[in-house]
N, C-alpha and C positions, 0 to 999 in steps of 0.2 A: 332387761339385767343391768346390773352395776358395775361399768367397766372396771374399777379400781376393786372388787370384790372379787370379779373373775381372775385377774392376772395375780392379784396378792395371795389370793385363798387357794389357788388350784395352779397357777403359772400358767404361761402359755403352754408349756409342755402338757400340763395335766390336761388342758382344755383341748388339744390336737389329740392326746391319745385317747379320750373319752369317745371321739369320732364325732360327736354332733352334738348341738346344744338342745336341752329337751323339747320334745315335741314337734322335733324337725321333720320329720315323714308326713307329718299332718299339713305342712305347707304346701301350695301350689307351685308348679313349675313356671321359672322364671329363667329369662334369657336377657342378659346384658351386656355392653361392649365396653371395652376400655380403649381409649387412645393414649398412645404414649407420645413423648416430645422427641423420643429416639429409634434412631433406626435399627432393624433387626440384627445387622451385624454386631451391634453392643451387646452380647448375651447378659450383660450383667446390669445395665441400665435399662435396656427394653425388656431383659430377661425376667426384673422383678415383677412385671405382670405378669407373667406366664408362671409363675411361682404364686401369686396370689389367685391366679383363676384358676388354677389347680386344687389349693388349699381350699377355696369357696367350692368347688366340685365335691371335694371329698368331705368337707363338712356336713353339707346338704345331702349326701347321698347321689348325689347326681342330678338335684331336683333346681339347684340353681346353676347355672351355667354362666361363663364368662368369657367372649371371644375378644380377644387381643389385637389390638391395632397399631401399626409403627407408624412415625410420624409421615403424613404424604397421605396415607390410604383415607381417611375419613376426614382430615383437617391438616392444616399445615402445623408444623412442630411447635410454632409460638402462637397457634390458635387455641389451644385448648383449654383454657380457662374461660375465655367466651363460650367458647363448644358446651362447657359444662353447666356455665351460668345460666347459657338460653333455652337448656332442654334438647341441643341437638345433639348430645351423647349423654350416656349417664353417669360415665366415670373416666377419670383421666390422671395420669402419673405423671410428673413433671417438677422441674425445680423452681418453686416460686417467684426466685430472684430474676427470671427472665421478664418478670410484671412490674418491675422498679419503674419503667417508665409511666405504669399508670398511676403508683403510689409507691414510694420507697419502701412501705412498710410491709409489704410484700415479700421481700428480700430476708425479712426477720424469721419466716416460715423455713427459710434453706440455709443461708448463710452470708455475714456480713464479714467484711475485714478485720483481722484480729480479733474475732469473736470464740464461741463455744466450739470446743472439740465434739466429736462425735457423741462421748458419754455425757457430757456435761450436755449439750441438746437434746439429747432423750431425757435427762434428767428432768431437765426445764419444762420440758415438753408433757412428762408424765407425772411429775411429782411437784414440781414447780406450778406457775402460774400460765406456762407457754400455750399449752392447748385451749385453756378456759380463753385466755385473750386473743389467740387466733382465730378461734371459733368465730367470736365478737366480730372480727374484721372481715371473716368470709362470709360469715351471715348477711352482709350486706349487697352480696353479689349472688346470693342462693345457693350458695356452696358449703357443704359439710366436708372437713381435712381431716386427713388422719395421717401421722408419719408415716413413710414407707419407703425406707431404704435411706441410706447413707454410705458414703464412699471414703469415710475416714478423712483425714489430712491430705489436699492434693498437691500434686507438683507444683511447680512455677512456671512451666511452660518450656517451650523452644524457641529459639531465636538464630537467627543466621548469623548475627555477628555476637560476640562478647559483652556482656553487660558487667562493667568494672567501677560503672560509679553512678548515680544518679543521673550525671550529665549525659550518659549514653541513652536514655531513656528520651531526651528529648525527641520529638516529632516521631518517635516510633509509632507504627501502625499496626495494633498489637490486638489479635481477637480474644476478648476475655469477656466470661459469663457474669451477666446480672451489674449488680451493685459496684462490683470494684471498677468498671469504669469511670464512676463519679471522683473516686479518688485519685484514681491514675492519670485522669486529667490535669491535675494538679501539679503532677510531676513532669508534665509536657508531653506524656503520651496520647496518641490518637486512639481511643478503643473502637473496636467491630464487635458488634454483636451479631453471631453469624451462626447457625444451626451447625451442629456436629458434622452432619454429613454434607457440609458444604467447605469446611474448612481446608482441607488438605489442596484440594484446588487452587483456592484463594493463597495460600501459601506458596505452591509452587508456581503460581503465576507471578506474584511479586505483588499482587494485591495487597499485602500484608508483610510486614515484615518479620514477625512470630505470631504464635498462638500456643493458648493452654487449652487443654480439656480435663482430663482427670487425674491419669497418673499411668505408669507404664504398662499395665494389663490393657487397657482401652489404647493407650497412644501407640503401642507397638502395631496392634491391629489396623490404627488409621494410618499408619506410616508416616507420620511426621518426620521421624529421624531422615528420613531419606532425602529431605529439602531444606531441613534447620537441626545442625548437628550439635550444636548448645543446649542442654537439658540443665534447667535450673530449679533449685528446691529453698525453703518451702514454697507451698502455695498460698501464701499468708492472707489472701481474700476468702480462702475455702478451707478453715480450719476443721470444721465437720459440718459438710453442706449435706441439708437433710431433703431427699425427696418427698414428694407428698403425694398422696391419693385425693382426688377431688372426687366428692360426689355430688350430683344433684341434689339440693335441698328438698325438693318436694318429692323426686322418686324416695330418698333416703327416707324420708317422713312416711312414706307408702309400704315400707318394709314392716313385715312381722318383728315382734323382740327378737325372736329368735334368727332370723336374717340378717338383723342388725348385728346382733353378735357377731355372727359368723363374717360378717363383712369386717369389724374392728378386729378378730384374733388373727383372721389371715393375713390382714395388712401389717399387724403386730409382728407375724412369721416372715413374713417376707421382708419385713424391716432390717431383719437379724440377720435375715440369709444373705441379702447384698453386701453388708460390712464382711461376711465372713467370706466371701468367696474373693474380694476386693484385698483384704487382708493376707490371704492363702496364695494367692495368683501374682501379686504386684513383684515381690522380690523374683522370681523366677525371671518375669517379664524383662524386669531391670538386667540381669545378667546378659540375657539375650542383647538387648540393646546395647549394652557395653560392648559386647563382643563383637558387635558391626561397628564400631567405631564414636557411637556417643561420648560426648563427652560432658560429664558431670560436675554441677558447677553449685557452690551455694552461692546464694545472693549475698551481695557486699553489704556490710553491718550498715552503712550509710544510706543503703536503698531502705533497707528494713525500719532504719529509726526516721527517715523521710516520709515513708508510707504511714507509718505508724501517726505520726504529727498529722499529717494530711486526713489521715481517717479520723482522727477525733475533731478536726474543724469538720468535716462533713458533718458529724453526729450534733454537732454542737448548734449548727444552723441548722439541721431538720428541727431538734427538739425547739427552735425559736419560730419556727414557721409552721410544723406541720403535728397540730393535736394528737392525730390517731398515733403517730410513730412515737412521739414522745411517751404517751401512756404505754406502749409495750415495750420501747426500748428501756426507758427506766427502771422494767422490772428486768428485763433480759440484762442489761449491766450490771445490776444488784447481784443477781445470781450467777454471774460470770466473776464477779470480785470475792465472793463468799466461796464458790466450787476450786477457784485458782489456789485461794490460801489452803485446800486440802489435798489438791493433786499436787502442791509444791512439796508436800512431805513424803508421806508414804509411797505415791504413785512415781514421783519424778526421782526420788531417791534411789528407790529400788528398780527401776527403769536405766538409770544411770549406770548404776554397779553390772546389772546382768548384759548391758550391751557392750560395755568396757571388756565382758570379759571372752567376747568373739567363740562361744561354746561352737 
């Protein structure tokens, strides 16, 4: 089945309402596993796997079942790319920028500093060249990737002390995810890549001075405000971070066309479901945090300007040294430029007006 014909002609809702793809009941029973990079306590991040698994079961009439496994159950949080690549596990859900150490190009499947927002990212993946280009990249390691989750723009993290200028970043031991560390290093930050389940302990013990995760809903659960009271925004390094479904290529190629369509549609459903949850839950959580004494701050403008300059320096250097990065980033940047022209008109002006009304 052609993906675009499914989505455009019927829409995701139409596919789901239909109950199953044609001839699905003729398929054999299948049981797969999906490993997450996140703990079960984070019901949005780990929960996207459960949403996906449930939908696969419903669409297949119970013939295709998926068991879900939190970080550490089958493999470490950052071991999922290798686990799917070598066939240890059939599927995983993760944030691809965790693997920027293998190749910075992976970050373009998730988020890069000052990148696409969540809607732009989805548009680039489905209607631009994003999915096509990233499929070529992941094919090198035997993985078929699908968008499966987006948090929307994230917060800028938790700090023991206030950040009043770029100078306050020098020497700061900061837990940050993925690609952001390459940019923050240029501002004097000492980046730390720590899995979500280990951040609180590191912050509490003083092993790190600051940490970022996602936003109010998750951050409240993790309790960062108890040990670092200053909460900053925006998370310029994660404007629209996308999570992805990884499927082992050989296993995927062994599926029937109907089961392939079910995997694709269930991933798309879970993709939308995750951001809906964050958009609905973040503000109530932020109110709770503020009521408990959290001090909310916007990043100083000089921090944003210096970070933007540093990010573009990194991108320029990668364009000169990494052909795979350059091929995808050139397309990504062109799409961002065009998309921002549109968003600056109707979207931004309407948002600015409505948010000023305080309805």
